[in-house]
C-alpha positions in Angstrom: -26.2 0.2 27.7 -24.4 -1.2 24.9 -21.2 -2.5 24.4 -19.5 -2.5 21.1 -17.1 -4.6 19.4 -15.0 -3.3 16.7 -12.7 -4.7 13.9 -10.9 -3.0 11.1 -10.6 -5.1 7.6 -8.6 -4.0 4.7 -9.4 -5.6 1.2 -7.6 -5.8 -2.2 -10.2 -5.1 -5.0 -9.5 -8.1 -7.4 -8.4 -7.6 -10.9 -11.6 -8.5 -12.7 -11.7 -7.8 -16.6 -15.0 -7.1 -17.4 -17.2 -4.4 -19.4 -16.7 -0.8 -17.5 -20.1 1.1 -17.9 -19.4 4.7 -17.0 -22.0 6.7 -15.0 -22.1 10.3 -13.9 -24.0 11.1 -10.5 -24.4 14.5 -9.4 -25.1 16.1 -5.6 -27.4 19.0 -5.3 -25.2 21.4 -5.5 -23.7 20.9 -8.4 -21.2 18.6 -7.9 -20.7 16.0 -10.5 -18.1 12.9 -10.5 -17.6 10.5 -13.2 -17.7 7.1 -11.9 -16.6 3.7 -13.8 -18.6 0.8 -12.4 -17.9 -2.8 -12.9 -20.8 -5.3 -12.4 -17.9 -8.0 -10.8 -16.8 -5.8 -8.5 -19.9 -5.8 -7.2 -20.5 -9.7 -6.3 -17.2 -9.4 -4.6 -18.9 -6.8 -2.3 -21.9 -8.4 -1.4 -19.5 -11.7 -0.7 -17.5 -9.5 1.9 -20.4 -7.6 3.2 -22.4 -11.5 3.7 -19.6 -13.2 5.1 -19.2 -10.1 7.8 -22.7 -10.6 8.8 -22.9 -13.9 9.3 -20.4 -13.5 11.8 -22.5 -10.6 13.3 -20.4 -7.8 12.3 -22.2 -4.6 11.0 -20.6 -2.1 8.2 -19.8 1.3 10.0 -17.8 3.3 7.6 -15.9 2.0 4.6 -13.2 4.2 2.5 -11.4 3.1 -1.0 -7.7 4.0 -1.6 -5.3 3.1 -3.8 -7.2 -0.3 -5.1 -7.5 -1.1 -1.2 -11.0 -1.3 0.7 -10.6 -0.1 3.9 -13.7 -1.0 6.0 -14.6 -0.2 10.0 -17.3 -3.3 11.8 -18.6 -3.3 14.9 -21.1 -5.4 16.1 -22.4 -6.3 20.1 -19.9 -7.6 22.3 -20.6 -10.4 25.1 -20.9 -9.1 29.0 -17.5 -8.8 30.3 -15.7 -8.4 27.1 -14.0 -5.5 25.6 -13.3 -4.7 21.9 
């Protein structure tokens, strides 16, 4: 049976000046949401995900609240270790 190590991290969104693009996204039941996309923030996420991935962590879940990104990560634990 696999055992896992878990880690929680919180990241402040950077103050990036960029051209924002408004995107309307609708789901299958007719609910629509307006998102404001900023390319600079995508690169910031790629850096975080890349660094954690090199350390062996896999993103399990993330959430956004009040300009912070909350992430839950997991990776297989080595025999005898508890996470």
